[in-house]
N, C-alpha and C positions, 0 to 999 in steps of 0.2 A: 546690505549684508553685514558691513562692517559697524554699523549703529546698532543691527541687535544684538552682532557677537559684546560690541563694549557695554550695552543696557543690563545682559546676562551678566556677563563678569562685575559690573555695577552692584546688582542685586546679590549674587553670592557673596560680595566682599562688605555687602552692609552687615552691622550688627543685630544679632537676633536680639530684640528687643523686648520680649517674652522673658529670655532667662535672667535678665536685672533682679535680684529680688529686695533691691531696696524699695520702701514706700516709697508713695507719693511726695511725703512733705521733705525725705532726704532729697529727690531728685530734683524738688523746684528749689531748695535753696541752692544746691550745690548749681543749677542752673543760672542762678542769681548771679552769684559768684563769678561765674563764666562771663556773663555778661557784664559785668562789672571790670574783667578784667581787660575783657576786649576794649570797652570805650577807654581805660587808661589808655589807649595806644604806646603803650610803651614795650607791646609784645612783638619779638619775630615775626615775620610771613610766616614760617612754620609753623611757631607756635601759636597763633591768631588761627591757624587752617584747624588746626589738632583741638583747639579749644571750639570752634566751630564745632568741626563733628560730634564731639562730645554735647555738645547740647543739643543739637538737634536730637541727637540717638536717649538725650534723656527728656525730651520733649516728646517723642514719638511713644517712648515708655509712659509718660503721663496722659497721654492721650487714650494708650491701651487701657490704661488703669479705671481712667475716667468711663472710658467706656462701659467698661465692664462693672463698672459701678452704678451706671446709669439701667442699663441692661437686671440688674438684682432689684435694683428699686422698682422697677417696672413691674417685675416679678411678682415681686416682695405685694405690688398693688392687684394685680390680677388674681393670683391666689386668696386674698384677704375680701376682695367683691367677687369676686367671681366673674368680675367682666374686665374688657381693657378698657384701664382709666387713664389716661397719659397727661400728666403734670404739665403746663410750658413754666418751666421753672425759669426763664429768661424775663416774664412779666412778673414775678413778684414783688421788685419796685409799687408796683401801679397798684398791686391787690393791697398794700399795707400802707393807702394814702388815707388818711381817717374820711368818713362817711359823712356829709353836708347832712344837716336834720332840720 
């Protein structure tokens, strides 16, 4: 029972990542700066924990933004083709190789 209460309290204390109005690029740049500061090793434990928490919040917001963008792209593809056409964005490198003749 105590674990469940702790999980509820943690969820309530978690920042609302959807409320951050900053664009993806700004969040990513700040996250890179946070990582640099953490890797430097000159921060106190308290400062390190705060930067880590901020970085996690930024990454969650970035994930939300990317998921939303991917859904919009899929909707555009659907509406233009009238069928569902999902592109595998991860295999772009394979598709860009020159064809052998």
